[in-house]
N, C-alpha and C positions, 0 to 999 in steps of 0.2 A: 694368614691362615686359610687354608684350602679345605672347603667342605665337599665331600663326595656324597652324591645321591645315588642310593641303590634302589632299583625298581624290582619288585617281585615279578616273576615269570608271568603270571596272568596278566599284570599291567602292560608288560612289553608286548605280549601277544595281542592285547586289545589295540595297542598303538600301531602295531604292524597292519592289523585288519583295517583300521581307519585310513592308513596311507595307501593300503591296497584298494580300498574303496574309491580313493580319488584318482589313483593313477594306474591301476591294474586292469585285470581282466574283467571285474565287474562293471566298471565303466563302458568298456567297449560292448558288453553284453547289453547293457541298458540302452545304449545309443542305437544299436541294431534293432532292439525291440521297438524303438520309436520310429525308426526309418521304415520298418515294415508296415506301420500303420500311420502314414503321414497325415491323412485327412483328420483321423480321430484325434492325433496329437495336436493339430492345429486348432481344431475346435476346442480342446480342452484349454488351450492357452489364451483363448479369447476373453474369457473371464479376468485373467490376470492383466491381459493387455489393456483392456478398457478400464480396469480398476486402477491400475497405475497411472494411465493417461488422465483419468478423471482426478486423482489425487494431485498430481503436478499441475494440471491446468486450473483447477479451482483454487489451490493455494497460490498459484501464480496471479490470478485475479485478486484475491484478498491481499497479497504482498503489494501488488501494484496500487490498489486503493489506500493501503496503509501509507505507502511513500508518498503518494500525492497529498494525502491529508497532512502528513507530517510536514511537507514542504510548504503547504499552504499556511499552516500554523506558524512554523518557524519565519515565514516571510514577514509576519506581524511583529517579530522581534520577541524573544522569550523573556526579555527583561523589561518589556513594555507593559503598561496598563492603559486600556483604551476606554474613556468615558464617552458615551454615546447618548444624545437625546433619543427618546422614543418618539416614534411618528405620531404626530398629533393630527386630529380630524380637522381638516381645513374647513369643513362646514359647520363645525361647532362655533357658537358665538362666545363661549367663555374662554377667558384668558388662561393658558396653561399655568400650573402652579409652579412648575419647575422650568427655569430658563438658565441654561448653561452659558457662561460668559467668561470673558477675559479675567474678572475679578476672582473667579472660581480657580482659575489656573494659578493666579498669583498667590492666593491663599494657600493652596496646596503646596506650592513650592516653598513658601515661608515657613509652614508648619512642620513639614515633613523633611527631615534631614537626609533621607535615603534618596531623594529626587535628584537626579543628576542634570536633566534637562527636560523640556517639554515643548509641545508644538500645538497651537490652535489649529482647528480645521473648520472651514466653511464650505459647504457643497452646495451647488445649484444647478439645475438643468437648464441649458441654453442651446440656441442654434448657432453654430459657428460657420462662418462662411468666407470664402476668398473671392475672387473676382467672378468665378463662374461655377464654384462647388459649394455644396451645403452639407452639413453634418450636425447630428444631434449629439452633444457632448455633455459631460459633467465637468463644471468649473469648479476647481478646488482651490480656495484661497488658504495659504499657509505661510510658514516662515521657512527660511533656508535649512533649519536644523531638521525639519520633517523628512527631507530626502535621506539624511543620515540615520534617522530613528528607524525607518522600515527598509534601509538598504537599497535604495533606488540607484541606478547607474545610468550613466549618459552614453549614447551612441555618438553623439556629436554635440559640440557647443558647451555651454556652461549653465549652472543654476543661477537663479537670481540671488542677489545679496541682500544683506540686512539694510543696507543703504537704499537699495532699490524698494525695499518694504517701507522704510521711514519716510521716503520721498513720493510714495504713491506712484511709482512708475508703471507704465502700461507695457510691461514686458511679460513673457510667459514662456513656459516649458511644456512641450506637447508629448503625449503618449505616442507608441509607436503605430498604433491603428489609426490615430488622427493624422499622423504624418502620412501614412500610406494613402489615406482616403482624400485628404485636401491638397496633398503634393505628390501625386503619383509619379510624375516625371521630373518636377523641379526639386532643387535643393531648398529644404524648408528654412535653412539658416538665413536671417534677415528678412523673410517674407513677413507680410502682415496678415493677421486674421481678425475679421470683425466679429465681436461678441456683444450682443445687446447694444448695437449702435456705437460700440467702442472699438477703436481699432488698437490692436496689441502686436507688438514685434516679437518674433520668435526668435529667442536667443539659445534654446537647447531642445534636444530630441532625446527622450528616454530610450534606452535599450528595451527590448520586449520583456515584459515582466509576467511570470506565471500568475494565473488568477488565484487569489487568496480568499480566505474565509474570514468574514468579521461578524461575530454573532450567528445569526440564521441565514445570512445572506452571502453571496459570492461577490467579490470586488474585482472589476477588471480595469486596472489603472492604465491599461494601454488605450481606453476610450477618454482619458481625462486630459484637461488642460489645466495647468498649475500656474497660478499668478499670485503675487504677493497679497497676504491677508488684508492688510490695511488698504490696498487698491480696491478690494472687494466690497469692504465695509463702507468705503467712501463713495466710490465712482458707481456702485450698483444699488438699485432699489431692492430692499429686502422687506418681505412681509412683516409688518410690526409684531404680528402675533408669534412669530418664530423667535427662537432664542438667538442671542448674539453669536453663539459658536454651535456648530452641529456635533463637534467632538473635540476632545483633548486628549493627545497621545503623551504619556508621561513615561519616562525612563528611569528605571531604579538602578542605582549604582551597582548593587550587589544582588545576584539572583537568590540568594538565600532570603532576602527580605522582600520579596515580591508579593508573596500571599499576605503576609502581615501588613504590608504598606497598602494593599488593596482594602484590607479591613479598615484602616485608618481614614483611607480616602472615602470610604462609604459613610463614616461617621461625621467627616468634615462637610461632606455635601448635605448630609441630612440636617446638620446643625445650621447650615447656611440657608437651607430651603425648606426644612420640615416637610420634604417630599422625596419618594424613592422613585419617581417617574423618570428613570434613566436605565441604561444597560451599562454594566461594568464588565468588560471583556479582559479576562487575564490569559494571554496565549499560553503561558506555562501550565495553568490549570486545565485548559483545553487540550494541551498535549497529553496530559496524564490521563484524561477521561477517554481521549481518543485511543491511547494505547491499551486501556483496559478493555474498551469496547472492541478493538481489533483482535485482542487475544480471544475473546469469547466468539468472535466471527470466525476466526481461523479454526477454532476447536470444532465449531459446528459444521464448517465447510469440510474439515478433514474427516469428522465422522460420518458425514453423508457419503463422501468419496470411498471411505474405508468399508462401507457396506459393499461397495462393488467388489472390493478385493476379497470380502468374506464370501460372497456369491462365487467368485472365481474359484476360492478355495474348495467350496462345496462342490463345484463342478469337477474339480481335479480328483477329489474323493470318489464321486460317483463314476467317472470314467475309469478310474484305476480299479475299483471294485468290479466293474464289468469286464475289465482287462484280465483280472485274476480269474474270473469265471471263465472267460474265453480261453485262457491258456493253461487251464488246469492240467490237461495232459503234458503240456511242455514242462510244467513244474514237476510232474511225477517223473518224467524221464531225466531231468536234470538231477533230481534227488536219487534216482536209481545209479547214476553215474558218479555219485559221490559228493554232490553239492550238499553243504550244510543248511540248517534253517537260517543262519546268519547270511549265508550267500544269497539265498532267495530273498530274504527281507531287504538286503542291501540292494539287489538289482532293481526291486520296484520302487524302493525309496529313492534311489538315485534318479529313477525315471521321473518321478514327481518333482524332484528338485531341479532337474534340467528344463522341465516344462515351465516351472515357476520363474527360473532365472531368464530364460530366453524371452518369455512373456514379459518380464520385468523390463529387460533392454529394449524390446519393441515398443513396450508402453511409454518408456522415457522418450523415445524419438517421436511417438504420436503426441505425447504431452506437450513437447516443445512445438511441434507443428501447430497444434490446437491454440496455444497461447499467441503464437505468431498470427494466426488467422483472426483471433479475437482482437488484437491490436490493430491489425490491418483494416478491418472492415467495420468495427464499432468505434475505432479510435480510443478505446479504453486502455488506459495504461496497465501493462502487466510486467511481472518480474519474477522469473524463475530463480528460486533460492536453492543453494547447495543442499540445505538440510532437508527440503522438500524432496529432492532427488533421492538422497541418501535414505529418507524415511520411507518413501514408497518402494524403492528397491529392497531395502531391509525387510519391510512387512511381506512383500511378495515373496521373498526367500522363506521367511518364517512360516508363511501360509503353506508353501510347498512341502516343508518338512512335516508340519503338524497334521495337515490333511492328507498327506501321503504315507504317514506312518501306519495308520490303521489298515489300509489295504495291504501294505507291505507285510505287516504282521501276520494278517490272515492268509496271505500266500503262503508264508513261512509255516504256518501251523497245519497246512493240509497234509493229511496222511498219504505218504507216497504211493502205497499200494491202492487206495481209493482213487488217487489222482491218475494212475496208469490206466484204470479201468473206466475212467470218464470219458464219455463219447460226447 
């Protein structure tokens, strides 16, 4: 079935005029008008240029911060739940009521069917040394499953095994920064490191890991040395006031049960200790909160940058109004030669649109340049997204149309006789 659409003559004429506006004589006249006043045209575009550049660069900074935060949170494992002891005051004489231990880990695993695996973590600061180099490091005692839980990868060597852990072996896996500082020239594999007067053999070197966020602090695993947790608990002296473990990382088998499992874990810990002196970190929950915060941040940043575009639009309107006043006699001559009100309006409207489009293109280039400079000199991660470019360019085009329409209509409404008399 074929449907034929019939347009009334006025509609066809309107379409022809629009086509003529884009490709015909009106466009050429508008371009010539801008060429005759290059300086004024450039100054008019500056507001749009800086507005678009501000939108792109500010949203790029926001997007870079969002991606960095997302990567940091995801590095903790979105199916993981992290239980941390709160820092205790070492000068206090009283025993802390809450002490996280291996029994807590076992109780959670036995009670919660959603737990797929878990890893204990003990952390202490020590000075590590080779024959002639010294470095302050964080020694992390854990089990082999820990590396899987937080997706750590090796650059060379191997992770220690469950057998190493059960036999209290003196072996270690070192972070990328530790390897670079203690073994800048040598191959770390098979070398020995002295930690608290105990010598450990390096069996693996981690690939570089991005800094992650755990609670309110950043964690740089590149400065850590990892050894079996049983080795730490047996061979190192630990402050008796401290709890047996510093944290437990629990992996939930299904992401749908992460939040509900976290609630159950809180109840289990409270029942065992009658104390809530711990931090429960749920990366999935952090991710959702971060996404909401980032949305608000982007809206605020975009609104601030959008003010620049608004100012640019007002600048276009002011300059175009001055242009109408200056070219009153020209308008009168064109009207006397047969130009209609629509022709005059289109001429000035196209001039405003051309200014905003060219300003938008230049603004995009400057916006990319600004984001590059921010990344280069401040080492702040930035990311220019396609939607921010389309948004800023689209808004600049709309600004040109909206703020250019009033001066264009004012020019079209001039009385041709009065315009010819204007000096």
